[in-house]
C-alpha positions in Angstrom: 0.0 0.1 0.2 2.6 2.5 0.7 4.1 2.3 -3.0 0.7 3.5 -4.4 2.0 6.3 -6.5 -0.3 8.9 -4.8 1.2 8.2 -1.5 4.4 8.6 -2.4 3.7 12.4 -4.2 2.5 13.3 -0.7 5.5 11.8 1.1 7.8 13.9 -1.5 5.5 17.3 -1.3 5.9 16.9 2.2 9.3 17.0 2.2 9.6 19.5 -0.3 7.6 21.6 1.8 9.8 21.4 4.7 12.8 21.6 2.5 11.4 25.0 1.3 10.5 26.3 4.9 13.9 25.5 6.0 15.4 27.5 3.3 13.1 30.2 3.8 14.2 30.9 7.6 17.4 30.5 6.6 16.6 33.3 4.8 14.7 35.1 7.1 17.0 34.7 9.8 20.3 37.2 8.3 17.0 39.6 7.6 15.9 40.0 10.8 19.6 39.9 12.2 20.2 42.9 9.5 17.1 44.2 10.7 18.1 44.5 14.1 21.4 46.0 13.4 19.5 48.4 11.5 17.5 49.7 14.3 20.5 49.5 16.7 22.2 52.1 14.6 18.7 53.9 14.3 19.3 54.2 17.7 22.4 55.0 18.2 21.9 57.9 15.6 19.3 59.2 17.6 21.6 59.1 21.4 24.0 60.8 19.0 21.6 63.2 18.2 20.6 63.9 21.5 23.8 63.9 22.8 25.0 66.7 20.0 22.0 68.7 20.8 22.6 69.1 24.2 26.4 69.8 23.5 25.2 72.5 21.0 22.9 74.1 23.8 25.9 74.1 25.9 28.1 75.6 23.6 25.4 78.7 22.6 25.0 79.2 26.4 28.9 79.2 26.7 29.1 81.6 23.6 26.2 84.0 25.4 28.3 84.1 28.7 31.3 85.3 26.5 29.1 87.8 24.9 28.2 89.7 27.9 31.5 89.1 29.5 33.1 91.1 26.4 30.7 93.8 26.1 31.0 94.0 30.1 34.6 94.2 29.6 34.3 96.6 26.5 32.1 99.0 28.6 34.6 99.0 31.2 37.3 99.7 29.2 35.2 102.4 27.6 34.4 103.8 31.2 38.2 103.7 32.3 38.9 105.4 29.2 36.5 108.4 29.6 38.0 108.5 33.6 41.6 108.8 31.6 40.5 111.7 29.5 38.6 113.6 32.1 41.5 113.2 34.2 44.1 114.5 31.8 41.5 117.1 30.8 41.8 118.4 34.6 45.4 118.1 34.9 45.7 120.2 32.1 43.7 122.8 33.1 45.6 122.8 36.9 48.7 122.4 36.0 49.1 124.7 33.0 52.4 125.8 34.2 55.8 125.3 31.7 57.2 123.5 34.4 54.7 120.3 34.4 54.8 118.2 31.8 51.6 115.3 31.3 52.5 112.3 29.5 49.8 109.4 28.6 51.3 105.9 27.4 50.4 102.4 27.7 47.6 103.1 30.6 50.1 105.2 32.6 49.5 109.0 32.9 52.4 110.7 34.1 52.6 113.9 35.7 55.8 114.8 35.8 57.3 118.3 38.0 61.0 119.9 37.7 62.4 120.1 41.1 62.8 123.4 41.1 59.1 124.2 41.7 59.3 121.6 44.7 62.4 121.6 46.3 65.6 123.9 46.8 68.5 122.4 45.7 69.9 119.5 47.9 66.8 119.9 49.8 63.5 117.2 50.3 61.2 119.8 52.1 58.2 120.8 49.8 58.5 125.1 49.0 55.3 126.6 49.2 54.9 127.0 45.2 55.5 122.9 45.1 52.6 122.5 47.7 50.6 124.7 45.5 51.1 122.2 42.8 51.1 119.2 44.7 47.2 120.1 46.1 46.2 121.1 42.5 47.1 117.6 41.6 45.9 115.5 44.5 42.7 117.5 43.9 42.3 115.7 40.5 43.9 112.1 41.5 42.0 111.7 45.1 38.9 110.7 43.7 40.1 107.8 41.5 40.9 104.2 42.3 44.1 104.8 40.4 47.6 103.2 42.0 49.9 106.4 42.8 54.0 105.6 41.7 56.1 108.6 42.9 59.7 108.4 41.8 62.2 111.2 42.4 65.0 111.8 40.0 68.3 114.0 39.9 70.7 114.7 37.5 74.7 113.5 37.5 75.8 116.2 39.2 77.2 114.7 42.8 75.8 115.9 46.2 77.9 118.5 47.8 80.2 117.9 50.7 78.1 120.1 53.0 75.4 117.7 52.5 76.4 114.1 52.4 76.2 113.9 55.6 72.4 114.1 55.0 72.2 112.7 51.5 75.4 110.7 50.8 74.1 109.9 47.1 71.8 110.9 44.6 70.2 107.7 45.7 69.4 109.2 49.2 67.7 112.5 47.9 65.8 111.4 44.9 64.4 108.7 47.5 63.9 111.3 50.6 62.3 113.7 47.8 59.4 111.1 46.4 59.2 110.2 50.0 58.2 113.5 50.8 55.4 113.7 48.2 53.9 110.8 48.9 53.5 111.8 52.9 52.1 115.1 51.2 49.4 113.3 49.7 48.5 111.3 52.5 49.0 113.9 55.9 47.2 116.8 53.7 44.9 115.2 51.8 44.0 112.1 52.9 45.0 109.7 50.1 45.4 106.2 51.3 49.0 105.2 51.6 48.3 101.8 50.4 47.5 103.2 47.3 51.0 105.1 47.2 54.6 104.1 46.7 57.7 106.3 47.1 61.0 105.3 44.4 64.1 107.1 44.5 66.0 106.5 40.8 69.1 108.6 41.5 70.7 110.0 38.1 70.5 106.7 36.4 66.8 107.3 34.4 67.4 110.8 32.6 64.9 112.1 30.2 68.0 114.4 28.2 71.2 113.7 28.1 73.1 115.5 31.5 75.6 118.2 28.9 74.4 121.1 29.6 72.2 122.9 32.4 68.8 123.0 30.8 69.2 119.6 30.4 70.7 118.7 34.2 67.2 120.9 34.7 64.9 118.8 33.2 66.5 115.5 34.6 66.0 117.1 38.2 62.5 116.1 38.8 59.6 114.0 40.2 57.3 111.6 38.5 53.3 110.9 39.6 52.7 107.9 37.8 49.1 107.2 37.5 48.0 103.5 36.7 44.6 101.9 37.1 44.1 99.1 38.7 43.3 96.7 36.1 46.5 97.0 33.8 
């Protein structure tokens, strides 16, 4: 009975069906694997996109903070320049004497005072005429927050024998003169001593060659140097 042709046909069809299913499953498995890989890749792209959006947001926030900071800095610089311009204008009006020079360079304002209006020869005691000039100068700078550096300078002429007991060299004389100006600013105008310093540089920073009376006179000077705190 099993050799009947119809049974052989049914059996063959069943076998072929099973074989076909096996082939389909074998084909489907790689497709499913590829699909899973694609889905995983899509999710990874989504995660990366989300991360990039977060980073972009942080960068935009940082950029905005930088812009605000830059605007503040520019505003501060503009305000500082305005204060400096006002101070220079006021000093020019107050100190119009030819014995006073103003110089502005690299954020520093230097007021150069020839020694003859401040001191007698070989002395660190401030003259009445010198006090009048220092009063005007103090009135202009005491309301600022600038650092104040007072520097004494001399010419190359040696200290006379009569004065060497008090000022052995030009180092001592230049330092004493700078200290006198700083002390005057503090005691008579209440300028904060923490803003000030006194320095004596002797003959070693001339503004002109010491080859004539006129040039030596220019070198005998006191400089009041104003520097903004942020410089």
